[in-house]
C-alpha positions as CSV (number, residue, x, y, z in Angstrom):
1,M,45.4,-18.6,-57.6
2,E,42.0,-20.0,-56.6
3,R,41.0,-22.9,-59.1
4,P,37.7,-22.9,-60.9
5,L,34.7,-25.1,-59.2
6,S,34.2,-28.3,-61.1
7,K,30.9,-28.6,-63.4
8,K,30.1,-31.5,-60.6
9,K,30.5,-28.8,-57.7
10,L,29.1,-26.0,-59.5
11,I,25.6,-28.0,-60.3
12,R,25.5,-29.2,-56.6
13,L,26.0,-25.7,-55.4
14,A,23.2,-24.3,-57.5
15,K,20.6,-26.8,-56.5
16,Q,21.4,-25.8,-53.1
17,I,21.1,-22.2,-53.1
18,N,17.9,-22.7,-55.4
19,A,16.7,-25.0,-52.1
20,G,17.5,-22.8,-49.8
21,E,20.2,-24.6,-47.9
22,R,23.6,-23.3,-47.0
23,I,26.5,-23.8,-49.2
24,S,29.9,-24.0,-47.7
25,A,31.8,-20.5,-46.9
26,E,34.8,-22.0,-48.4
27,V,33.4,-21.9,-52.0
28,T,31.4,-19.0,-51.9
29,A,34.0,-16.3,-53.1
30,A,34.5,-18.7,-56.1
31,F,30.9,-19.4,-57.0
32,L,30.3,-15.9,-56.8
33,N,33.4,-15.0,-59.2
34,H,32.6,-17.6,-61.5
35,R,32.1,-16.9,-65.1
36,F,31.7,-18.9,-68.1
37,P,34.0,-18.5,-70.8
38,D,32.1,-16.9,-74.1
39,N,33.9,-19.5,-76.4
40,T,36.1,-22.6,-76.0
41,S,39.3,-23.1,-78.4
42,F,37.3,-25.2,-81.1
43,G,34.3,-23.3,-80.9
44,K,36.6,-20.1,-82.2
45,F,37.8,-22.4,-84.7
46,M,34.7,-23.5,-85.9
47,L,33.4,-19.7,-85.8
48,R,36.5,-18.7,-88.3
49,V,35.4,-21.4,-90.4
50,A,31.8,-20.8,-90.3
51,A,32.7,-17.3,-91.5
52,W,34.2,-17.9,-94.4
53,I,31.7,-20.2,-95.7
54,S,29.0,-17.5,-95.0
55,L,30.9,-15.2,-96.7
56,F,31.2,-17.7,-99.3
57,F,27.2,-17.9,-99.6
58,A,27.0,-13.8,-99.1
59,S,29.2,-13.3,-102.1
60,V,27.0,-15.8,-103.8
61,L,23.5,-14.4,-103.0
62,V,24.4,-10.6,-102.5
63,I,27.1,-9.6,-104.5
64,F,26.9,-12.0,-107.2
65,P,23.1,-12.8,-107.7
66,E,23.2,-14.2,-110.9
67,V,25.4,-16.9,-109.6
68,G,23.4,-17.7,-107.0
69,E,20.3,-18.0,-109.2
70,K,22.2,-20.1,-111.5
71,M,23.2,-22.4,-108.5
72,I,19.4,-22.3,-107.3
73,E,18.2,-23.7,-110.7
74,I,20.9,-26.5,-110.6
75,L,20.1,-27.7,-107.5
76,P,17.5,-30.4,-106.7
77,G,13.7,-29.6,-106.2
78,F,13.9,-30.5,-102.7
79,F,16.2,-27.6,-101.6
80,L,12.7,-25.5,-102.2
81,L,11.5,-25.5,-98.3
82,P,7.5,-26.4,-97.7
83,E,6.2,-22.8,-97.0
84,R,5.9,-23.8,-92.8
85,L,9.0,-25.0,-92.6
86,A,10.7,-22.0,-94.2
87,R,8.6,-20.1,-91.5
88,A,9.7,-22.2,-88.7
89,L,13.3,-21.5,-89.5
90,D,12.6,-17.5,-90.0
91,Y,11.1,-18.0,-86.2
92,L,14.3,-19.8,-85.0
93,W,16.8,-17.1,-86.5
94,G,14.4,-14.2,-85.1
95,L,15.3,-15.5,-81.3
96,V,19.2,-15.0,-82.4
97,G,19.2,-12.6,-85.4
98,K,17.0,-11.4,-88.4
99,P,14.6,-13.5,-90.4
100,V,15.7,-14.5,-93.8
101,K,12.3,-14.3,-95.2
102,K,12.9,-16.7,-98.2
103,Q,11.5,-20.1,-98.8
104,H,14.8,-21.8,-100.8
105,L,17.2,-23.7,-98.6
106,M,20.3,-21.9,-100.1
107,Y,18.9,-18.5,-98.3
108,H,19.2,-20.7,-94.9
109,L,22.6,-22.0,-95.1
110,P,24.5,-19.2,-94.0
111,N,22.4,-19.3,-90.5
112,I,22.9,-22.9,-90.5
113,I,26.4,-22.9,-90.8
114,I,27.0,-20.3,-88.1
115,Y,24.6,-21.7,-85.4
116,A,25.6,-25.1,-86.1
117,F,29.5,-24.5,-85.8
118,G,29.6,-21.1,-84.1
119,V,29.9,-19.3,-80.9
120,A,27.0,-21.7,-79.2
121,G,25.9,-23.5,-81.8
122,I,22.5,-25.3,-81.9
123,R,22.7,-25.3,-78.1
124,L,22.3,-21.5,-78.2
125,L,18.8,-22.0,-79.8
126,W,17.9,-24.8,-77.5
127,R,18.8,-22.5,-74.4
128,K,17.0,-19.5,-75.9
129,I,13.8,-21.7,-76.0
130,H,14.1,-23.8,-73.1
131,K,16.1,-22.1,-70.6
132,N,17.2,-25.3,-68.6
133,N,20.7,-26.0,-69.6
134,W,22.7,-26.8,-66.5
135,K,24.9,-23.3,-67.1
136,D,21.7,-20.9,-67.2
137,Q,20.6,-23.0,-63.8
138,V,24.3,-21.9,-62.0
139,E,24.0,-18.6,-63.8
140,E,20.6,-17.7,-61.9
141,A,21.9,-19.3,-58.6
142,R,24.8,-17.0,-58.6
143,K,22.4,-14.0,-59.4
144,K,20.3,-15.6,-56.4
145,L,23.6,-15.4,-54.2
146,E,24.4,-12.1,-55.4
147,T,21.0,-10.8,-54.3
148,A,21.1,-12.5,-51.1
149,V,24.5,-11.1,-50.4
150,V,23.3,-7.2,-50.9
151,E,20.4,-8.1,-48.7
152,G,22.4,-9.7,-45.8
153,T,20.4,-12.9,-46.3
154,G,23.1,-15.3,-47.6
155,R,22.8,-19.0,-45.8
156,F,26.5,-20.2,-45.3
157,D,28.4,-23.4,-43.8
158,F,31.5,-22.5,-41.7
159,K,34.1,-25.4,-40.5
160,P,33.3,-25.9,-36.7
161,G,35.0,-23.6,-34.4
162,F,34.3,-20.5,-36.4
163,S,33.9,-17.2,-35.0
164,F,30.7,-14.9,-35.0
165,L,31.9,-11.5,-35.7
166,F,29.3,-8.7,-34.0
167,V,31.0,-5.3,-35.8
168,G,29.6,-1.9,-36.2
169,D,29.6,0.3,-39.3
170,G,33.6,0.6,-39.3
171,D,35.4,-2.0,-37.3
172,R,38.8,-2.3,-39.0
173,I,39.8,-4.9,-36.5
174,A,37.3,-7.3,-37.3
175,K,37.8,-6.2,-41.1
176,S,41.6,-6.9,-41.0
177,L,40.7,-10.4,-38.8
178,V,38.6,-11.3,-42.0
179,L,40.9,-10.3,-44.4
180,D,43.9,-12.5,-43.0
181,D,41.4,-15.5,-42.6
182,P,38.3,-14.9,-45.2
183,T,36.4,-17.8,-43.4
184,L,37.1,-17.1,-40.0
185,G,33.3,-16.5,-39.5
186,P,30.5,-14.3,-40.6
187,T,30.1,-10.8,-39.6
188,I,26.8,-9.9,-38.2
189,S,26.4,-5.9,-38.9
190,S,23.5,-3.2,-39.9
191,V,24.9,-2.7,-43.1
192,R,27.0,-4.4,-45.4
193,P,30.9,-4.5,-45.1
194,N,32.6,-4.2,-48.1
195,Y,35.3,-6.8,-47.4
196,S,33.2,-10.1,-47.1
197,P,30.3,-11.5,-48.7
198,L,29.8,-14.1,-45.8
199,W,27.7,-11.7,-43.4
200,G,24.2,-11.3,-42.1
201,R,22.3,-7.9,-41.5
202,F,20.9,-7.4,-38.1
203,S,20.5,-4.5,-35.9
204,A,19.2,-3.6,-32.3
205,Q,15.8,-2.5,-33.8
206,D,15.5,-6.0,-35.4
207,G,14.5,-7.5,-31.8
208,E,14.5,-11.2,-30.7
209,D,13.3,-12.7,-34.2
210,G,15.8,-11.2,-36.4
211,F,18.4,-12.1,-33.9
212,E,17.3,-15.7,-34.1
213,K,16.7,-15.4,-37.7
214,V,20.4,-14.2,-38.2
215,L,21.9,-17.1,-36.5
216,E,20.0,-19.3,-38.1
217,Q,21.6,-18.5,-41.4
218,F,24.8,-19.9,-39.9
219,N,25.6,-23.4,-38.7
220,A,25.7,-21.6,-35.2
221,K,25.8,-24.8,-33.2
222,D,29.4,-25.5,-34.6
223,A,30.7,-21.8,-33.3
224,G,33.5,-21.6,-31.5
225,E,32.9,-18.4,-30.0
226,Y,31.0,-14.7,-30.5
227,V,33.1,-11.7,-30.5
228,L,31.7,-8.3,-30.1
229,F,33.0,-5.1,-30.7
230,P,31.5,-2.1,-28.7
231,V,34.6,0.1,-29.4
232,L,35.2,3.0,-31.7
233,D,38.7,2.6,-34.3
234,D,39.8,6.1,-33.1
235,H,39.1,5.7,-29.7
236,L,40.8,2.2,-28.9
237,F,43.0,3.4,-26.3
238,L,42.1,5.4,-23.2
239,P,38.6,6.4,-24.7
240,G,36.5,8.9,-22.9
241,P,33.3,7.9,-21.0
242,E,31.0,7.9,-24.2
243,E,33.4,7.1,-26.7
244,Y,32.1,4.0,-28.0
245,D,30.2,2.2,-30.9
246,T,27.6,0.6,-28.5
247,P,26.7,1.4,-24.7
248,P,27.6,-1.3,-22.3
249,Y,23.8,-1.9,-21.3
250,R,23.6,-2.9,-25.0
251,V,26.6,-5.1,-25.1
252,E,24.6,-6.7,-21.9
253,I,21.3,-7.2,-24.1
254,A,23.6,-8.9,-26.7
255,V,25.3,-11.2,-24.1
256,R,21.7,-11.9,-22.7
257,R,20.3,-12.9,-26.5
258,L,23.0,-15.1,-26.9
259,R,22.7,-17.1,-23.5
260,E,19.2,-17.7,-24.0
261,F,19.4,-18.3,-27.3
262,E,21.7,-21.2,-26.5
263,K,19.7,-22.4,-23.7
264,S,16.8,-22.5,-26.0
265,Q,18.7,-25.1,-28.4
266,D,20.2,-26.9,-25.4
267,W,23.6,-25.9,-26.4
268,E,26.8,-25.6,-24.4
269,K,27.6,-22.1,-23.4
270,K,30.4,-20.8,-26.0
271,R,32.9,-18.3,-25.1
272,I,32.2,-14.7,-25.7
273,L,35.0,-12.4,-26.7
274,I,33.9,-8.3,-25.7
275,V,36.6,-6.1,-27.0
276,G,36.1,-2.8,-25.2
277,D,36.9,-0.5,-22.3
278,R,36.1,-2.0,-18.6
279,E,35.7,1.6,-17.4
280,Q,32.9,2.8,-19.6
281,A,29.7,2.4,-18.0
282,S,25.6,2.9,-18.6
283,R,24.2,4.3,-15.4
284,F,20.2,3.9,-14.3
285,V,19.0,5.4,-11.1
286,T,16.0,5.5,-9.2
287,A,15.1,8.5,-7.9
288,S,12.7,9.8,-4.9
289,E,11.3,13.4,-4.5
290,S,14.4,14.1,-2.3
291,G,16.9,12.9,-4.8
292,I,18.9,9.9,-6.2
293,V,18.5,6.1,-4.4
294,E,21.9,4.8,-4.7
295,S,21.6,1.1,-5.6
296,E,24.3,-1.8,-6.7
297,I,22.3,-2.4,-9.8
298,D,22.3,1.0,-11.0
299,W,26.0,0.8,-13.1
300,V,26.7,-1.5,-16.3
301,T,30.1,-1.8,-17.1
302,L,32.0,-4.2,-19.4
303,N,33.7,-5.6,-16.1
304,S,30.1,-6.2,-14.5
305,I,28.8,-8.1,-17.6
306,A,32.1,-10.4,-17.5
307,R,31.7,-11.1,-14.1
308,T,27.4,-11.7,-14.3
309,Y,27.9,-14.0,-16.9
310,E,29.8,-17.2,-17.2
311,N,32.6,-18.1,-20.0
312,V,32.8,-14.2,-20.9
313,T,36.4,-12.8,-21.7
314,L,37.0,-9.0,-21.8
315,V,39.6,-7.9,-24.2
316,D,40.4,-4.1,-23.1
317,P,42.2,-2.3,-26.0
318,T,43.9,-0.2,-23.0
319,D,45.0,-3.0,-20.6
320,V,46.7,-4.5,-23.9
321,T,48.3,-1.4,-25.2
322,L,49.4,-0.5,-21.6
323,Q,50.8,-4.2,-20.7
324,K,52.7,-3.6,-23.7
325,I,54.1,-0.2,-22.8
326,I,55.0,-2.0,-19.2
327,E,56.7,-4.8,-21.2
328,V,59.1,-2.2,-22.8
329,A,59.7,0.0,-20.1
330,D,61.2,-2.9,-18.5
331,G,61.2,-1.1,-14.8
332,R,61.8,2.5,-16.0
333,Q,59.9,5.4,-15.0
334,I,57.1,5.9,-17.8
335,L,56.5,9.6,-18.4
336,F,53.6,10.9,-21.1
337,R,54.2,13.3,-23.5
338,A,51.5,14.8,-25.6
339,S,50.3,18.4,-26.5
340,V,48.5,20.3,-24.2
341,R,45.2,19.1,-25.4
342,G,46.3,15.7,-25.3
343,E,48.0,16.1,-21.9
344,E,44.6,17.4,-20.4
345,K,42.5,14.6,-21.9
346,Y,45.0,11.8,-21.1
347,R,47.4,12.0,-18.5
348,A,44.9,11.6,-15.6
349,A,43.6,8.5,-17.2
350,F,46.9,7.3,-18.5
351,Y,48.4,6.9,-14.9
352,H,45.2,6.1,-13.2
353,R,45.0,2.9,-15.5
354,L,48.5,2.0,-14.9
355,A,48.2,2.3,-11.2
356,L,45.1,-0.6,-11.6
357,L,47.7,-2.5,-13.5
358,G,50.1,-2.7,-10.4
359,Y,52.6,-0.9,-12.4
360,E,55.9,1.2,-10.0
361,P,59.1,2.0,-11.4
362,A,61.8,-0.6,-10.1
363,R,65.1,0.8,-11.7
364,E,66.6,4.2,-12.9
365,G,65.8,5.3,-16.5
366,S,62.7,6.3,-18.3
367,L,60.5,5.4,-21.3
368,T,58.8,8.5,-22.9
369,V,55.2,7.4,-24.0
370,G,53.6,9.4,-26.6
371,Y,49.9,9.6,-27.6
372,D,47.7,12.4,-28.4
373,V,44.1,13.9,-29.6
374,T,44.7,12.8,-32.7
375,D,47.8,11.0,-34.4
376,L,48.9,13.9,-36.4
377,E,50.5,14.9,-32.9
378,T,52.2,12.0,-32.2
379,E,53.4,12.2,-36.2
380,H,55.3,15.2,-35.6
381,Q,56.9,14.1,-32.4
382,I,58.1,11.0,-34.3
383,V,59.6,13.0,-37.4
384,A,61.1,15.8,-34.9
385,K,63.0,13.0,-33.4
386,S,63.1,15.2,-30.2
387,H,63.2,12.4,-27.5
388,S,65.5,9.0,-27.1
389,D,63.6,6.2,-25.9
390,Y,60.3,7.6,-27.3
391,L,57.7,5.2,-28.1
392,P,54.6,6.2,-29.8
393,V,51.3,4.9,-29.5
394,I,49.4,4.9,-33.0
395,L,45.7,4.2,-33.8
396,S,45.2,5.5,-37.3
397,R,46.5,2.8,-40.3
398,E,47.1,5.9,-42.4
399,V,49.4,7.6,-40.1
400,F,51.1,4.5,-39.3
401,E,51.8,3.5,-43.0
402,L,52.8,6.6,-44.1
403,L,55.7,6.7,-41.2
404,S,56.2,2.9,-41.6
405,E,59.4,2.7,-43.7
406,R,61.0,5.7,-42.9
407,Y,60.8,6.3,-39.3
408,L,59.6,3.3,-37.6
409,S,61.4,0.5,-39.2
410,R,64.0,0.5,-36.6
411,G,62.7,2.4,-33.7
412,Q,60.0,0.9,-31.1
413,F,56.3,1.9,-31.7
414,I,52.9,0.1,-30.9
415,F,50.1,-0.1,-33.6
416,V,47.1,-0.7,-31.4
417,P,45.1,-2.2,-34.1
418,R,47.8,-5.0,-34.8
419,L,48.3,-5.6,-31.4
420,I,44.2,-6.2,-30.4
421,K,44.0,-8.4,-33.9
422,K,47.3,-10.7,-32.5
423,E,45.6,-10.7,-28.9
424,L,42.2,-11.6,-30.5
425,Q,44.0,-14.0,-32.9
426,K,45.8,-16.0,-29.9
427,L,42.5,-16.4,-27.8
428,V,40.7,-17.7,-30.8
429,A,43.4,-20.1,-31.6
430,T,43.5,-21.3,-27.8
431,D,39.9,-22.1,-28.4
432,K,40.7,-23.8,-31.5
433,V,42.7,-26.2,-29.6
434,E,40.9,-26.8,-26.8
């Protein structure tokens, strides 16, 4: 359970936020979730005492007014307040309740008792007038930070070696990484992620100024790596030519911006991890009147980016998944099974990518890999149990969780998002060790 922040730490964080300084990412959630208790145990006890005393005076002054009048006659004359003082007290009661509109002190005693010993006491009146109590300062800073989180302008400090996560509108791998480690690093996105307050707003339309501004929100110099996710969750494995979240040429612009910013700051080149398919491409052509003039620079791929820029690592979900399939096959022939639509869409690409990895059968036996247009067809094959040595490849978390307990607990399977997340965690951990 998260420990509450001390008064000293709350005050320090409030001052940092109000001064526009960065605050530690590790305490952000605790500060945002902090709420002051309405009252202490002692305050509640005193409130009960005050309530009984007030009830006594209410009985005397309202229910049995003759008794109250008798007491007023008996009390010394100084209990009759000067008119200006009575008006001043009524002003205070008007701040927190209703004015008494009486000059005799007897009528003011219930309010004096309640606000002297009750929920907030004299401090409540003081805070109502001055608004300079340390709790008010903390609460105002908390609201200011909440607004910054909504707008994606929050300023946070991370531990050295953190990761910048440049994500799309729904990257589940990035979400899972952050949920595992909330202070892994900030998510940079055009829309607010629902899983972390530690984010910065940036979209391609914001240009160079927006890019530099969002990096300045965080202690970018201390970052260990940048992680880019130009992928779609439902096309992690064997995506088509244009089944991506960000086209390759936009990925190259992002990489170039990072390198140019590092150069302008005189930083060493940090590692850039790109999660995407090596064969997806953006093409630009030069044409003459007679046709296309071919050029070596016509194609932009994630592979070409990794070759062109220093310290760039490509994490290809298709390659990572196929390496796992090869490991499970252990030299056996690999067969592909899908619906007719799935076979038409994926078979050629599946064996093409296997060939690029140099896989050839080396012993008897076979492994049947199941993958389809959607995971619903694969789900049917798992439930039907039509094949032995059947290895399903699943992208959907919903289908995976539905099948996990009953059908996948004993058999072999590949849940691609988990596989890629582990690969990224391994690479990030390697950076931390180095």
